BALOBA-1460 file (C-alpha; in Angstrom, 3 decimals):
// residues 328
<rec num="1" residu="m" x="-35.603" y="-35.425" z="-6.205"/>
<rec num="2" residu="k" x="-33.168" y="-38.307" z="-6.659"/>
<rec num="3" residu="r" x="-32.964" y="-37.580" z="-10.397"/>
<rec num="4" residu="r" x="-32.151" y="-33.897" z="-9.764"/>
<rec num="5" residu="h" x="-29.408" y="-34.935" z="-7.312"/>
<rec num="6" residu="l" x="-27.880" y="-37.294" z="-9.850"/>
<rec num="7" residu="l" x="-28.062" y="-34.609" z="-12.550"/>
<rec num="8" residu="a" x="-26.314" y="-32.099" z="-10.298"/>
<rec num="9" residu="s" x="-23.619" y="-34.652" z="-9.431"/>
<rec num="10" residu="g" x="-23.127" y="-35.391" z="-13.096"/>
<rec num="11" residu="l" x="-22.766" y="-31.714" z="-13.986"/>
<rec num="12" residu="a" x="-20.242" y="-31.245" z="-11.183"/>
<rec num="13" residu="a" x="-18.252" y="-34.193" z="-12.459"/>
<rec num="14" residu="v" x="-18.225" y="-32.747" z="-15.970"/>
<rec num="15" residu="a" x="-17.262" y="-29.267" z="-14.724"/>
<rec num="16" residu="a" x="-14.508" y="-30.447" z="-12.400"/>
<rec num="17" residu="p" x="-11.933" y="-31.264" z="-15.095"/>
<rec num="18" residu="s" x="-12.257" y="-27.770" z="-16.581"/>
<rec num="19" residu="i" x="-11.586" y="-26.183" z="-13.170"/>
<rec num="20" residu="l" x="-8.641" y="-28.284" z="-12.049"/>
<rec num="21" residu="p" x="-6.104" y="-27.230" z="-14.722"/>
<rec num="22" residu="g" x="-6.635" y="-23.553" z="-13.851"/>
<rec num="23" residu="a" x="-6.272" y="-24.307" z="-10.157"/>
<rec num="24" residu="a" x="-3.085" y="-26.225" z="-10.866"/>
<rec num="25" residu="r" x="-1.682" y="-23.311" z="-12.834"/>
<rec num="26" residu="a" x="-2.467" y="-20.913" z="-9.985"/>
<rec num="27" residu="q" x="-0.525" y="-23.130" z="-7.589"/>
<rec num="28" residu="t" x="2.556" y="-23.468" z="-9.828"/>
<rec num="29" residu="k" x="5.643" y="-22.693" z="-7.803"/>
<rec num="30" residu="y" x="7.531" y="-19.489" z="-8.717"/>
<rec num="31" residu="p" x="9.579" y="-19.351" z="-10.853"/>
<rec num="32" residu="d" x="8.445" y="-21.791" z="-13.524"/>
<rec num="33" residu="h" x="9.960" y="-19.955" z="-16.521"/>
<rec num="34" residu="p" x="12.840" y="-17.510" z="-17.184"/>
<rec num="35" residu="i" x="12.963" y="-14.144" z="-15.420"/>
<rec num="36" residu="r" x="13.655" y="-10.978" z="-17.412"/>
<rec num="37" residu="f" x="16.223" y="-8.779" z="-15.645"/>
<rec num="38" residu="v" x="16.171" y="-5.232" z="-17.022"/>
<rec num="39" residu="i" x="19.451" y="-3.306" z="-16.805"/>
<rec num="40" residu="p" x="18.712" y="0.376" z="-17.554"/>
<rec num="41" residu="f" x="22.097" y="1.108" z="-19.131"/>
<rec num="42" residu="a" x="24.109" y="-0.087" z="-22.120"/>
<rec num="43" residu="p" x="26.310" y="-3.201" z="-21.925"/>
<rec num="44" residu="a" x="29.836" y="-3.098" z="-20.457"/>
<rec num="45" residu="g" x="29.239" y="-0.354" z="-17.885"/>
<rec num="46" residu="p" x="29.422" y="-0.920" z="-14.086"/>
<rec num="47" residu="t" x="25.674" y="-1.533" z="-13.678"/>
<rec num="48" residu="d" x="25.711" y="-4.030" z="-16.548"/>
<rec num="49" residu="i" x="28.762" y="-5.879" z="-15.229"/>
<rec num="50" residu="i" x="27.318" y="-6.213" z="-11.724"/>
<rec num="51" residu="g" x="23.819" y="-6.952" z="-13.010"/>
<rec num="52" residu="r" x="24.999" y="-9.776" z="-15.266"/>
<rec num="53" residu="k" x="26.926" y="-11.415" z="-12.438"/>
<rec num="54" residu="a" x="23.865" y="-11.157" z="-10.190"/>
<rec num="55" residu="a" x="21.655" y="-12.610" z="-12.943"/>
<rec num="56" residu="e" x="24.003" y="-15.557" z="-13.345"/>
<rec num="57" residu="k" x="24.070" y="-16.247" z="-9.587"/>
<rec num="58" residu="m" x="20.342" y="-15.754" z="-8.999"/>
<rec num="59" residu="g" x="19.497" y="-17.972" z="-11.967"/>
<rec num="60" residu="t" x="21.611" y="-20.795" z="-10.589"/>
<rec num="61" residu="i" x="20.173" y="-20.465" z="-7.080"/>
<rec num="62" residu="m" x="16.543" y="-20.232" z="-8.241"/>
<rec num="63" residu="g" x="16.810" y="-22.893" z="-10.927"/>
<rec num="64" residu="q" x="15.552" y="-20.573" z="-13.689"/>
<rec num="65" residu="t" x="17.493" y="-18.466" z="-16.166"/>
<rec num="66" residu="w" x="17.619" y="-14.721" z="-15.564"/>
<rec num="67" residu="v" x="17.668" y="-13.137" z="-19.026"/>
<rec num="68" residu="v" x="19.481" y="-9.786" z="-19.077"/>
<rec num="69" residu="d" x="17.702" y="-7.098" z="-21.112"/>
<rec num="70" residu="n" x="19.577" y="-3.786" z="-21.551"/>
<rec num="71" residu="k" x="17.131" y="-0.886" z="-21.877"/>
<rec num="72" residu="a" x="19.261" y="2.258" z="-21.921"/>
<rec num="73" residu="g" x="18.150" y="5.888" z="-22.130"/>
<rec num="74" residu="a" x="16.991" y="8.927" z="-20.147"/>
<rec num="75" residu="a" x="19.472" y="8.363" z="-17.299"/>
<rec num="76" residu="g" x="18.042" y="4.897" z="-16.687"/>
<rec num="77" residu="s" x="14.406" y="5.993" z="-16.765"/>
<rec num="78" residu="i" x="13.549" y="3.997" z="-19.907"/>
<rec num="79" residu="g" x="14.429" y="0.729" z="-18.217"/>
<rec num="80" residu="a" x="12.787" y="1.741" z="-14.942"/>
<rec num="81" residu="v" x="9.518" y="2.539" z="-16.699"/>
<rec num="82" residu="e" x="9.711" y="-0.793" z="-18.537"/>
<rec num="83" residu="v" x="9.664" y="-2.588" z="-15.177"/>
<rec num="84" residu="k" x="7.145" y="-0.229" z="-13.593"/>
<rec num="85" residu="n" x="4.647" y="-1.111" z="-16.344"/>
<rec num="86" residu="a" x="5.281" y="-4.855" z="-16.228"/>
<rec num="87" residu="k" x="2.929" y="-7.394" z="-14.678"/>
<rec num="88" residu="p" x="3.850" y="-7.736" z="-10.972"/>
<rec num="89" residu="d" x="4.363" y="-11.486" z="-11.108"/>
<rec num="90" residu="g" x="8.106" y="-11.577" z="-10.462"/>
<rec num="91" residu="y" x="9.067" y="-12.315" z="-14.055"/>
<rec num="92" residu="t" x="10.253" y="-8.782" z="-14.909"/>
<rec num="93" residu="l" x="12.733" y="-7.256" z="-12.460"/>
<rec num="94" residu="l" x="15.014" y="-4.211" z="-12.448"/>
<rec num="95" residu="c" x="18.696" y="-3.847" z="-11.646"/>
<rec num="96" residu="a" x="18.277" y="-0.401" z="-10.101"/>
<rec num="97" residu="p" x="21.276" y="1.958" z="-9.846"/>
<rec num="98" residu="s" x="21.651" y="5.300" z="-8.055"/>
<rec num="99" residu="s" x="20.498" y="7.259" z="-11.087"/>
<rec num="100" residu="t" x="17.039" y="5.671" z="-11.206"/>
<rec num="101" residu="h" x="16.412" y="5.475" z="-7.443"/>
<rec num="102" residu="a" x="18.388" y="8.311" z="-5.847"/>
<rec num="103" residu="i" x="18.872" y="11.053" z="-8.451"/>
<rec num="104" residu="n" x="16.104" y="10.967" z="-11.084"/>
<rec num="105" residu="p" x="13.219" y="11.306" z="-8.587"/>
<rec num="106" residu="t" x="14.424" y="14.835" z="-7.758"/>
<rec num="107" residu="a" x="16.456" y="15.824" z="-10.826"/>
<rec num="108" residu="f" x="13.735" y="15.222" z="-13.436"/>
<rec num="109" residu="v" x="11.352" y="18.139" z="-13.878"/>
<rec num="110" residu="k" x="8.632" y="15.619" z="-14.748"/>
<rec num="111" residu="p" x="9.667" y="12.224" z="-13.350"/>
<rec num="112" residu="l" x="8.473" y="9.262" z="-15.411"/>
<rec num="113" residu="y" x="7.790" y="7.170" z="-12.301"/>
<rec num="114" residu="d" x="7.592" y="7.305" z="-8.521"/>
<rec num="115" residu="a" x="10.759" y="5.625" z="-7.241"/>
<rec num="116" residu="v" x="9.000" y="4.428" z="-4.091"/>
<rec num="117" residu="k" x="5.343" y="3.792" z="-4.953"/>
<rec num="118" residu="d" x="5.911" y="2.227" z="-8.375"/>
<rec num="119" residu="f" x="8.333" y="-0.506" z="-7.262"/>
<rec num="120" residu="t" x="8.617" y="-3.439" z="-4.867"/>
<rec num="121" residu="p" x="11.999" y="-3.576" z="-3.074"/>
<rec num="122" residu="l" x="13.416" y="-7.107" z="-3.201"/>
<rec num="123" residu="a" x="17.155" y="-7.093" z="-2.513"/>
<rec num="124" residu="s" x="20.377" y="-5.086" z="-2.356"/>
<rec num="125" residu="i" x="23.529" y="-6.210" z="-4.163"/>
<rec num="126" residu="c" x="26.214" y="-3.630" z="-3.388"/>
<rec num="127" residu="v" x="27.361" y="-0.055" z="-3.170"/>
<rec num="128" residu="n" x="30.291" y="1.206" z="-5.254"/>
<rec num="129" residu="p" x="31.983" y="4.056" z="-3.356"/>
<rec num="130" residu="l" x="33.501" y="6.944" z="-5.257"/>
<rec num="131" residu="v" x="36.928" y="8.452" z="-4.756"/>
<rec num="132" residu="l" x="38.201" y="12.021" z="-4.913"/>
<rec num="133" residu="v" x="40.957" y="12.033" z="-7.517"/>
<rec num="134" residu="v" x="43.281" y="14.870" z="-8.607"/>
<rec num="135" residu="r" x="45.944" y="15.424" z="-11.212"/>
<rec num="136" residu="p" x="49.519" y="14.726" z="-10.013"/>
<rec num="137" residu="d" x="50.555" y="18.350" z="-9.429"/>
<rec num="138" residu="m" x="47.745" y="19.021" z="-6.946"/>
<rec num="139" residu="p" x="48.031" y="18.729" z="-3.125"/>
<rec num="140" residu="n" x="48.240" y="15.200" z="-1.740"/>
<rec num="141" residu="t" x="45.586" y="15.637" z="0.981"/>
<rec num="142" residu="v" x="41.917" y="16.620" z="0.950"/>
<rec num="143" residu="q" x="42.489" y="19.517" z="3.327"/>
<rec num="144" residu="g" x="45.404" y="20.733" z="1.213"/>
<rec num="145" residu="l" x="43.172" y="20.694" z="-1.881"/>
<rec num="146" residu="v" x="40.395" y="22.570" z="-0.090"/>
<rec num="147" residu="e" x="42.802" y="25.232" z="1.210"/>
<rec num="148" residu="l" x="44.301" y="25.704" z="-2.264"/>
<rec num="149" residu="m" x="40.881" y="26.199" z="-3.852"/>
<rec num="150" residu="k" x="39.719" y="28.593" z="-1.147"/>
<rec num="151" residu="k" x="42.853" y="30.708" z="-1.640"/>
<rec num="152" residu="n" x="42.358" y="30.707" z="-5.428"/>
<rec num="153" residu="p" x="38.624" y="31.106" z="-6.128"/>
<rec num="154" residu="g" x="37.540" y="30.183" z="-9.634"/>
<rec num="155" residu="k" x="40.918" y="28.742" z="-10.642"/>
<rec num="156" residu="y" x="40.627" y="24.994" z="-10.172"/>
<rec num="157" residu="s" x="37.699" y="23.520" z="-12.085"/>
<rec num="158" residu="y" x="36.383" y="19.992" z="-11.701"/>
<rec num="159" residu="g" x="34.896" y="17.564" z="-14.206"/>
<rec num="160" residu="s" x="32.149" y="14.963" z="-14.231"/>
<rec num="161" residu="s" x="30.442" y="12.496" z="-16.549"/>
<rec num="162" residu="g" x="27.605" y="14.991" z="-17.064"/>
<rec num="163" residu="a" x="25.285" y="17.406" z="-15.291"/>
<rec num="164" residu="g" x="23.103" y="15.535" z="-12.828"/>
<rec num="165" residu="s" x="25.329" y="12.437" z="-12.765"/>
<rec num="166" residu="i" x="26.401" y="10.926" z="-9.450"/>
<rec num="167" residu="l" x="29.944" y="12.187" z="-10.150"/>
<rec num="168" residu="h" x="28.651" y="15.748" z="-10.517"/>
<rec num="169" residu="l" x="26.489" y="15.529" z="-7.408"/>
<rec num="170" residu="a" x="29.280" y="13.968" z="-5.337"/>
<rec num="171" residu="a" x="31.412" y="17.024" z="-6.110"/>
<rec num="172" residu="e" x="28.570" y="19.413" z="-5.250"/>
<rec num="173" residu="y" x="28.007" y="17.526" z="-2.005"/>
<rec num="174" residu="f" x="31.740" y="17.786" z="-1.269"/>
<rec num="175" residu="k" x="31.726" y="21.545" z="-1.946"/>
<rec num="176" residu="r" x="28.855" y="21.996" z="0.503"/>
<rec num="177" residu="e" x="30.413" y="19.858" z="3.235"/>
<rec num="178" residu="v" x="33.750" y="21.704" z="3.199"/>
<rec num="179" residu="g" x="32.093" y="25.095" z="3.604"/>
<rec num="180" residu="g" x="31.605" y="26.129" z="-0.011"/>
<rec num="181" residu="l" x="34.043" y="26.441" z="-2.893"/>
<rec num="182" residu="d" x="34.167" y="28.811" z="-5.868"/>
<rec num="183" residu="v" x="34.982" y="26.301" z="-8.611"/>
<rec num="184" residu="e" x="33.643" y="25.732" z="-12.117"/>
<rec num="185" residu="h" x="31.946" y="22.480" z="-13.106"/>
<rec num="186" residu="v" x="32.935" y="21.116" z="-16.520"/>
<rec num="187" residu="p" x="30.466" y="18.407" z="-17.641"/>
<rec num="188" residu="y" x="31.652" y="15.763" z="-20.108"/>
<rec num="189" residu="k" x="29.901" y="13.035" z="-22.072"/>
<rec num="190" residu="g" x="31.213" y="10.247" z="-19.880"/>
<rec num="191" residu="s" x="33.840" y="10.008" z="-17.184"/>
<rec num="192" residu="m" x="36.775" y="8.861" z="-19.331"/>
<rec num="193" residu="p" x="36.989" y="12.134" z="-21.313"/>
<rec num="194" residu="a" x="36.930" y="13.978" z="-17.976"/>
<rec num="195" residu="l" x="39.706" y="11.780" z="-16.567"/>
<rec num="196" residu="n" x="41.811" y="12.290" z="-19.688"/>
<rec num="197" residu="d" x="41.414" y="16.056" z="-19.473"/>
<rec num="198" residu="m" x="42.290" y="16.000" z="-15.787"/>
<rec num="199" residu="m" x="45.488" y="14.077" z="-16.428"/>
<rec num="200" residu="s" x="46.413" y="16.508" z="-19.231"/>
<rec num="201" residu="g" x="45.840" y="19.508" z="-16.961"/>
<rec num="202" residu="q" x="42.556" y="20.887" z="-18.341"/>
<rec num="203" residu="i" x="40.704" y="20.331" z="-15.057"/>
<rec num="204" residu="a" x="42.081" y="19.798" z="-11.553"/>
<rec num="205" residu="w" x="39.942" y="17.202" z="-9.811"/>
<rec num="206" residu="m" x="36.844" y="15.043" z="-9.944"/>
<rec num="207" residu="f" x="35.027" y="12.132" z="-8.359"/>
<rec num="208" residu="e" x="35.170" y="8.689" z="-9.958"/>
<rec num="209" residu="t" x="34.828" y="5.024" z="-9.075"/>
<rec num="210" residu="f" x="37.735" y="3.273" z="-7.398"/>
<rec num="211" residu="s" x="37.907" y="0.575" z="-10.065"/>
<rec num="212" residu="t" x="38.390" y="3.179" z="-12.813"/>
<rec num="213" residu="t" x="41.097" y="5.181" z="-11.047"/>
<rec num="214" residu="l" x="43.105" y="2.743" z="-8.926"/>
<rec num="215" residu="q" x="45.557" y="1.781" z="-11.662"/>
<rec num="216" residu="l" x="46.063" y="5.457" z="-12.554"/>
<rec num="217" residu="h" x="46.792" y="6.107" z="-8.877"/>
<rec num="218" residu="k" x="49.318" y="3.256" z="-8.699"/>
<rec num="219" residu="t" x="51.156" y="4.437" z="-11.826"/>
<rec num="220" residu="g" x="51.232" y="8.083" z="-10.733"/>
<rec num="221" residu="k" x="49.075" y="9.379" z="-13.587"/>
<rec num="222" residu="a" x="46.520" y="10.635" z="-11.063"/>
<rec num="223" residu="r" x="46.272" y="10.716" z="-7.276"/>
<rec num="224" residu="i" x="43.415" y="9.396" z="-5.163"/>
<rec num="225" residu="l" x="43.030" y="11.576" z="-2.073"/>
<rec num="226" residu="a" x="40.153" y="9.850" z="-0.317"/>
<rec num="227" residu="y" x="37.605" y="7.050" z="-0.482"/>
<rec num="228" residu="a" x="34.012" y="8.228" z="-0.023"/>
<rec num="229" residu="y" x="32.879" y="5.484" z="2.340"/>
<rec num="230" residu="s" x="32.834" y="4.793" z="6.070"/>
<rec num="231" residu="k" x="35.551" y="2.115" z="5.918"/>
<rec num="232" residu="r" x="38.759" y="1.886" z="3.912"/>
<rec num="233" residu="a" x="38.779" y="-0.320" z="0.821"/>
<rec num="234" residu="e" x="40.474" y="-3.693" z="1.175"/>
<rec num="235" residu="i" x="42.124" y="-3.352" z="-2.238"/>
<rec num="236" residu="a" x="43.758" y="-0.012" z="-1.250"/>
<rec num="237" residu="p" x="44.073" y="0.179" z="2.540"/>
<rec num="238" residu="d" x="46.552" y="3.055" z="2.287"/>
<rec num="239" residu="v" x="43.841" y="5.419" z="0.949"/>
<rec num="240" residu="p" x="42.004" y="7.223" z="3.787"/>
<rec num="241" residu="t" x="38.246" y="7.564" z="3.915"/>
<rec num="242" residu="m" x="36.790" y="11.005" z="3.299"/>
<rec num="243" residu="i" x="35.747" y="11.076" z="6.956"/>
<rec num="244" residu="e" x="39.314" y="10.340" z="8.054"/>
<rec num="245" residu="a" x="40.464" y="13.099" z="5.697"/>
<rec num="246" residu="g" x="38.378" y="15.602" z="7.639"/>
<rec num="247" residu="v" x="35.011" y="15.741" z="5.835"/>
<rec num="248" residu="k" x="32.612" y="14.656" z="8.560"/>
<rec num="249" residu="g" x="30.017" y="12.048" z="7.597"/>
<rec num="250" residu="y" x="30.818" y="12.220" z="3.863"/>
<rec num="251" residu="e" x="29.854" y="9.179" z="1.806"/>
<rec num="252" residu="a" x="29.093" y="9.050" z="-1.912"/>
<rec num="253" residu="y" x="28.538" y="5.946" z="-3.989"/>
<rec num="254" residu="t" x="26.601" y="4.315" z="-6.752"/>
<rec num="255" residu="f" x="24.560" y="1.231" z="-5.896"/>
<rec num="256" residu="n" x="22.718" y="-1.740" z="-7.369"/>
<rec num="257" residu="l" x="19.387" y="-3.097" z="-6.126"/>
<rec num="258" residu="i" x="16.865" y="-5.683" z="-7.321"/>
<rec num="259" residu="l" x="13.334" y="-4.299" z="-7.623"/>
<rec num="260" residu="g" x="10.045" y="-5.452" z="-9.088"/>
<rec num="261" residu="p" x="6.942" y="-3.504" z="-10.150"/>
<rec num="262" residu="a" x="4.582" y="-2.382" z="-7.393"/>
<rec num="263" residu="g" x="2.367" y="-5.164" z="-6.089"/>
<rec num="264" residu="v" x="4.646" y="-8.205" z="-6.324"/>
<rec num="265" residu="p" x="3.003" y="-10.933" z="-4.168"/>
<rec num="266" residu="k" x="4.662" y="-11.765" z="-0.856"/>
<rec num="267" residu="p" x="5.482" y="-15.386" z="-1.795"/>
<rec num="268" residu="v" x="7.440" y="-14.077" z="-4.788"/>
<rec num="269" residu="v" x="9.134" y="-11.398" z="-2.671"/>
<rec num="270" residu="d" x="10.133" y="-14.062" z="-0.160"/>
<rec num="271" residu="t" x="11.516" y="-16.346" z="-2.880"/>
<rec num="272" residu="v" x="13.705" y="-13.615" z="-4.398"/>
<rec num="273" residu="d" x="14.740" y="-12.455" z="-0.931"/>
<rec num="274" residu="q" x="15.910" y="-15.919" z="0.113"/>
<rec num="275" residu="a" x="17.786" y="-16.408" z="-3.165"/>
<rec num="276" residu="a" x="19.452" y="-12.980" z="-2.809"/>
<rec num="277" residu="r" x="20.578" y="-13.810" z="0.714"/>
<rec num="278" residu="k" x="22.219" y="-16.981" z="-0.592"/>
<rec num="279" residu="m" x="23.849" y="-15.003" z="-3.405"/>
<rec num="280" residu="m" x="25.266" y="-12.409" z="-1.026"/>
<rec num="281" residu="a" x="26.653" y="-15.187" z="1.202"/>
<rec num="282" residu="d" x="28.403" y="-16.801" z="-1.779"/>
<rec num="283" residu="p" x="32.203" y="-16.290" z="-1.440"/>
<rec num="284" residu="d" x="32.573" y="-16.092" z="-5.221"/>
<rec num="285" residu="m" x="30.020" y="-13.240" z="-5.441"/>
<rec num="286" residu="v" x="31.611" y="-11.397" z="-2.531"/>
<rec num="287" residu="k" x="35.075" y="-11.726" z="-4.065"/>
<rec num="288" residu="f" x="33.817" y="-10.597" z="-7.468"/>
<rec num="289" residu="l" x="32.396" y="-7.409" z="-5.953"/>
<rec num="290" residu="k" x="35.435" y="-6.671" z="-3.788"/>
<rec num="291" residu="d" x="37.741" y="-7.179" z="-6.775"/>
<rec num="292" residu="i" x="35.964" y="-4.332" z="-8.592"/>
<rec num="293" residu="a" x="36.077" y="-2.186" z="-5.419"/>
<rec num="294" residu="a" x="32.379" y="-2.564" z="-4.643"/>
<rec num="295" residu="v" x="31.065" y="-3.234" z="-1.128"/>
<rec num="296" residu="p" x="28.761" y="-6.298" z="-0.981"/>
<rec num="297" residu="t" x="25.457" y="-5.891" z="0.868"/>
<rec num="298" residu="t" x="25.668" y="-9.055" z="2.940"/>
<rec num="299" residu="d" x="22.690" y="-8.145" z="5.142"/>
<rec num="300" residu="t" x="20.179" y="-7.707" z="2.321"/>
<rec num="301" residu="t" x="16.427" y="-7.835" z="3.028"/>
<rec num="302" residu="p" x="13.437" y="-6.233" z="1.259"/>
<rec num="303" residu="e" x="12.899" y="-3.992" z="4.306"/>
<rec num="304" residu="r" x="16.489" y="-2.733" z="4.352"/>
<rec num="305" residu="t" x="16.331" y="-2.168" z="0.599"/>
<rec num="306" residu="a" x="13.176" y="-0.045" z="0.996"/>
<rec num="307" residu="k" x="14.782" y="2.050" z="3.745"/>
<rec num="308" residu="f" x="17.954" y="2.427" z="1.694"/>
<rec num="309" residu="i" x="16.013" y="3.897" z="-1.253"/>
<rec num="310" residu="h" x="14.174" y="6.306" z="1.049"/>
<rec num="311" residu="d" x="17.428" y="7.438" z="2.690"/>
<rec num="312" residu="e" x="19.281" y="7.914" z="-0.607"/>
<rec num="313" residu="i" x="16.519" y="10.046" z="-2.118"/>
<rec num="314" residu="a" x="16.443" y="12.172" z="1.054"/>
<rec num="315" residu="k" x="20.232" y="12.508" z="1.034"/>
<rec num="316" residu="w" x="20.591" y="13.667" z="-2.562"/>
<rec num="317" residu="a" x="17.454" y="15.807" z="-2.942"/>
<rec num="318" residu="p" x="18.914" y="18.924" z="-1.234"/>
<rec num="319" residu="v" x="22.196" y="18.534" z="-3.141"/>
<rec num="320" residu="i" x="20.344" y="18.311" z="-6.456"/>
<rec num="321" residu="k" x="18.186" y="21.340" z="-5.662"/>
<rec num="322" residu="a" x="21.136" y="23.444" z="-4.438"/>
<rec num="323" residu="a" x="23.074" y="22.600" z="-7.605"/>
<rec num="324" residu="g" x="20.126" y="23.642" z="-9.741"/>
<rec num="325" residu="v" x="20.017" y="20.334" z="-11.592"/>
<rec num="326" residu="k" x="16.904" y="20.016" z="-13.740"/>
<rec num="327" residu="i" x="16.544" y="17.279" z="-16.332"/>
<rec num="328" residu="e" x="13.744" y="17.978" z="-18.817"/>
């Protein structure tokens, strides 16, 4: 009996060292190596610019490098799928814009992912409100523009960065909220060609980001009629909100969120959440966002981020369907 007890003790002693390293690895504090931050668009665009700043800040706060990985294509779906299929350990995260988590879920005939079920909401960075901009010879108020278009059906076309883009849908949403307009949509391959054609008189109006159009507005090359957000922008307090201009409840913006694959463990969620809260309380981050006309999400939480995604999908789904947008 005593011999068997000693044998068992000896075996346990031999086995213990082989168990402890695994247990130690399981208890390693997150993050213990660099985090891959997937940006689903090409470098130099708004999502990339904001995502890189967030990666820099989050890396500093968390003590681990956030490595930016641009995975462009299919209106952001390529990058979103990359994160959806990743191991849910917090080491592959997505900088999610409005295209991947407000538009694509409804616009794609066969969506490549479920925007809600396939992701873990972690944090919100900002929204980037759009503006209604017109060429210089058009009316200088929203109501004046609407009246002109209603009196001249089919005459004043608008442009966008492409069918199904947030700029296209913002215009369709605007048309619906002002009681319907008979105007032609002219899709372009990007917003700059549309802006150039508007300034040269080929189209009459469009929606764009504030940061892209503010200098044109100041120099008189184009005119911003309204800001599509609930509060006026600090960098242009003279520009009224769309609500102040008479379009009740109208808001339209792009956004940037931090998401992980479905199933990210709560300790990891909590770690990213706490780091994101510190980032969004950082005066340098807040100033950076305000300087590019974005609105910082200073009250970020995973719960608010989840609700935000749900609300944005619900908001844009009827607009997408009414506009007949279908991305194959």
